[in-house]
N, C-alpha and C positions, 0 to 999 in steps of 0.2 A: 503493500500499500505506498502511496506517495502521499508524505504530509504536505497541506497547503500550508504556506507562511502566510502573514499580513503583518501590516504596521503595528497592530496590537500586539502580537507575539513578539515585536521588536522592541516595544518599549517595555514589554513586561519585565525586563531583567535591569536591575540598577547597572550591571556591568556596561549592558549593551547603551542604557541611556548615558554613561558617559562616555561611551566612543563616541556618540552622535553628538552629546556636547562640543565635546576637543574636537571633532572634525568641521564642526559649525564654525571656525576660524579658519579653516582652510585646511588642503590637503595634508596629509600627513602619512608617512611609510608606517609601516607595520611596528618596527623597531620603535617610533616615537612615539606609539601608542602605548605598547608594552612600558616602557621607561616609567612612565607616573603611574601605571596601574597596579604594581605589587602582584600582577600575575605572571604565568609564564608565558612564552609567545605561544605555545600550544594552545592554552587557556584562550587565549585573545584569538587565535585564528579561527577557534572553533564559535566566537561571538561574530567575529567578523562574517564567517558565512553565512550565518542566521541572518544578518543584516544586508548582505549582499542577496540573498534569496527575498528577502522579504521587498528588495527596492527601496530601502533606505540609504544604501551607498552602493557606489561604485568603485570597483578593482581594478586599477590600471598596471599592466608590467612596465617598467622603465630600467631597462638594464637588467641587473640583479634584484632589484626592488620593487616592492608591490608598494603603489600608494593607495590610498584610501580617500575617498571624497564624497561629502555627505549631500544626500538629496531631499534635502529638506521639506521639499513641496509635498512629499508623499504623508507628511504629517496633517496636511489638508483633510484627509478621510477621518484622522482623529479630531480636528477642530468641528468638521460636519457632525459628526455623532454625537459630540458633546453639546453642541449648540442645539439639536435636534432633542435629546434627553433632557438638557435645562427645560426647553419650552413644554415639553410634557410634563415634567415634575412641575413648574410652575403653576401650570394648568390645573393639575390635581390639587396642590395645596391651595390654590384659590377656591377650586370647590369645598374643599375640605373647610376653609376658612369661612365661607359662606354657610355650610352645613351647620357650622357650630354655632355662628351667629345667631341662626334661625333658630336654634333648638336652647339658647339660652332666655330668649323672649317668653 
């Protein structure tokens, strides 16, 4: 079975969020990402693979090094979901407030 990855899976992990945050300042090679992470290169490589599969980053080979670049536009999917959810919950809370106000009278 092939696992489908999406932006929500990408941001679910704190390490992947840290990597996205670092890459938002500009492209970095994997060694630069590893330096500040406190993780092994293999550990970071697994997170890079997930982020790449989710479309959150692109990885390009330049000589002997792999450079990663953030594709922040993918976060629009999260923003859209949050906006829709906020609207739905605001409507529900307004209905609840009206109901509670009506029952107090």
